[in-house]
C-alpha positions in Angstrom: 0.0 0.0 0.0 1.1 3.5 -0.7 1.1 6.3 1.7 -1.8 8.8 1.3 -0.8 12.0 -0.5 -0.8 15.0 1.6 -2.2 18.0 -0.2 -0.7 21.4 0.6 -2.7 24.6 0.1 -0.4 26.0 -2.5 -3.0 25.7 -5.3 -5.6 27.6 -3.3 -3.1 30.3 -2.3 -2.0 30.8 -5.9 -5.6 31.0 -7.0 -6.5 33.5 -4.3 -3.5 35.6 -5.3 -4.5 35.6 -8.9 -8.1 36.7 -8.0 -6.7 39.5 -5.9 -4.5 40.7 -8.7 -7.4 40.7 -11.2 -9.5 42.7 -8.7 -6.8 45.2 -8.2 -6.1 45.7 -11.9 -9.9 46.0 -12.6 -10.2 48.6 -9.8 -7.3 50.6 -11.2 -8.8 50.5 -14.7 -12.2 51.8 -13.6 -10.5 54.4 -11.3 -8.4 55.6 -14.3 -11.5 55.7 -16.5 -13.3 57.9 -13.9 -10.3 60.3 -13.7 -10.2 60.6 -17.5 -13.9 61.5 -17.7 -13.6 64.1 -14.9 -10.9 66.0 -16.8 -13.0 66.1 -20.0 -15.0 69.0 -18.7 -14.2 72.3 -20.4 -13.4 75.6 -18.9 -15.3 78.5 -20.5 -12.4 81.0 -20.0 -10.0 78.6 -21.5 -12.2 78.1 -24.6 -12.5 81.9 -25.0 -8.7 82.3 -24.9 -8.3 79.5 -27.5 -10.8 81.0 -29.9 -8.7 84.0 -30.7 -8.2 85.2 -34.2 -5.2 84.2 -36.2 -5.2 87.5 -38.0 -2.4 90.1 -37.5 -4.7 93.0 -38.3 -4.9 95.7 -35.7 -8.7 95.6 -35.6 -8.7 91.8 -35.0 -6.1 92.1 -32.3 -8.1 94.8 -30.5 -11.2 92.6 -30.7 -9.3 89.7 -29.2 -8.0 91.9 -26.4 -11.5 93.3 -25.6 -13.0 89.9 -25.4 -10.3 88.5 -23.1 -11.5 88.7 -19.5 -8.6 89.3 -17.1 -10.7 90.8 -14.2 -10.6 87.6 -12.1 -6.9 86.8 -12.6 -6.0 88.1 -9.2 -8.7 86.1 -7.5 -7.3 82.9 -9.0 -3.8 83.8 -7.9 -5.2 84.5 -4.4 -6.9 81.1 -4.3 -3.6 79.4 -5.3 -1.7 81.3 -2.6 -4.3 80.4 0.0 -4.0 76.7 -0.9 -0.2 76.8 -0.7 -0.2 78.5 2.7 -2.7 76.1 4.2 
């Protein structure tokens, strides 16, 4: 008669590790997908700055300058400074 084989739990451990790895990779994928959809929102001020004329005529340059809103520039810088100073 042969001795009964003793089974070690290595198969179950390897299987559990593979399942955990798949769950982590899936979670990272969905988290990255969520981050990419959050950054797709557009900023109206950025769009206005990007829609300037390519013309070098004085009238077109003056029109671009008049439509550029720089009134809130200091407020943005103040917000950044407040965040950095905690």
